[in-house]
C-alpha positions as CSV (number, residue, x, y, z in Angstrom):
1,Q,-32.8,12.9,19.4
2,V,-30.5,10.2,20.9
3,Q,-28.4,10.9,24.1
4,L,-26.0,8.6,25.8
5,V,-25.1,8.9,29.5
6,E,-22.2,7.0,30.8
7,S,-21.2,6.3,34.4
8,G,-18.9,4.1,36.5
9,G,-15.4,5.4,35.8
10,G,-13.1,6.2,38.5
11,L,-9.7,5.4,40.0
12,V,-8.7,1.9,41.0
13,Q,-5.6,-0.1,41.9
14,A,-4.1,-2.6,39.4
15,G,-6.0,-5.9,39.8
16,G,-9.2,-4.2,40.8
17,S,-12.6,-4.0,39.0
18,L,-14.8,-1.4,37.7
19,R,-18.3,-1.6,35.9
20,L,-19.2,1.0,33.3
21,S,-22.8,1.8,32.3
22,C,-24.1,3.6,29.3
23,T,-27.8,4.4,29.0
24,V,-29.5,5.6,25.8
25,S,-32.3,8.0,26.1
26,G,-34.7,9.9,23.7
27,S,-37.4,8.7,21.5
28,G,-37.9,6.9,18.2
29,F,-34.7,5.0,18.3
30,S,-33.8,1.4,17.4
31,I,-30.4,0.5,18.8
32,N,-28.5,-2.2,17.0
33,T,-24.8,-2.6,18.0
34,M,-23.6,-1.1,21.2
35,G,-19.9,-0.8,22.1
36,W,-17.1,0.5,24.1
37,Y,-14.0,2.3,23.0
38,R,-11.2,3.9,24.8
39,Q,-8.5,6.6,24.2
40,A,-5.4,6.8,26.1
41,P,-3.4,10.1,26.2
42,G,-1.4,10.4,23.1
43,K,-3.0,7.5,21.4
44,Q,-5.8,6.9,19.0
45,R,-9.2,5.8,20.0
46,E,-9.5,2.0,19.9
47,L,-12.2,-0.7,20.1
48,V,-12.6,-2.4,23.4
49,A,-15.7,-4.5,22.8
50,T,-19.1,-4.6,21.0
51,I,-22.3,-6.5,21.4
52,T,-25.1,-6.8,18.9
53,S,-28.7,-6.7,19.5
54,G,-28.8,-10.5,19.4
55,G,-26.1,-10.7,21.8
56,S,-23.0,-11.5,19.8
57,T,-19.9,-10.0,21.3
58,N,-16.5,-9.0,20.0
59,Y,-13.4,-8.1,22.1
60,A,-10.1,-6.6,21.6
61,D,-7.3,-9.0,22.3
62,S,-5.9,-6.9,25.0
63,V,-9.0,-7.3,27.1
64,K,-10.1,-10.8,26.3
65,G,-10.7,-12.9,29.6
66,R,-10.8,-9.7,31.7
67,F,-13.6,-7.6,30.4
68,T,-17.3,-8.5,29.7
69,I,-19.7,-6.6,27.7
70,S,-23.4,-7.0,28.3
71,R,-26.7,-5.3,27.6
72,D,-30.3,-4.9,29.0
73,N,-32.4,-4.1,26.0
74,A,-35.3,-3.1,28.2
75,K,-33.2,-0.4,29.7
76,N,-31.5,0.5,26.7
77,T,-28.2,0.2,28.7
78,V,-24.8,-1.4,27.8
79,Y,-22.4,-2.5,30.5
80,L,-18.7,-3.2,30.6
81,Q,-17.5,-5.2,33.6
82,M,-13.7,-4.7,33.8
83,N,-11.7,-7.1,36.0
84,S,-8.0,-7.7,36.6
85,L,-7.3,-3.9,35.5
86,K,-3.9,-2.9,34.4
87,P,-2.2,0.5,34.4
88,D,-2.4,0.0,30.6
89,D,-6.2,0.1,30.7
90,T,-6.0,3.9,31.9
91,A,-8.0,5.8,29.4
92,V,-11.2,7.7,28.7
93,Y,-13.8,5.2,28.0
94,Y,-16.5,6.0,25.4
95,C,-20.0,4.3,24.7
96,R,-21.0,4.2,21.0
97,V,-24.4,2.9,19.7
98,L,-25.7,2.3,16.2
99,N,-29.1,3.8,15.9
100,Y,-30.5,2.8,12.5
101,W,-27.7,4.0,10.2
102,R,-26.1,6.5,12.4
103,Y,-23.5,6.2,15.3
104,Y,-23.8,8.2,18.5
105,W,-21.0,8.7,21.1
106,G,-21.2,9.3,24.8
107,Q,-19.2,11.9,26.5
108,G,-16.7,9.6,28.0
109,T,-15.7,8.6,31.4
110,Q,-12.3,8.4,32.9
111,V,-10.8,5.1,34.1
112,T,-7.5,5.4,35.8
113,V,-5.6,2.4,37.1
114,S,-2.8,2.8,39.6
115,S,0.2,0.5,39.9
């Protein structure tokens, strides 16, 4: 059984920074791609950033240059450093990981950016 625990969300003013973390726990897993997605009220869930086990990254155009995804394989943890936050970044942020052939989602963490 694989479980994902997210942390680091909160309320921040525009221009501020937050760092999200997502740690995978359980046994017998082999994590490949890890990523962050977000869903704003009334909108569909969208990709924010992904990182493969080899360290290759991919970002949504809207966050390029502001957000950085990284991972610590020894800790089974993925991070999302968010800088220069904008009110449009307000959403619930979800971690997703690929374990063998199955995807797992975290419970989500709220990020609110005030103007």
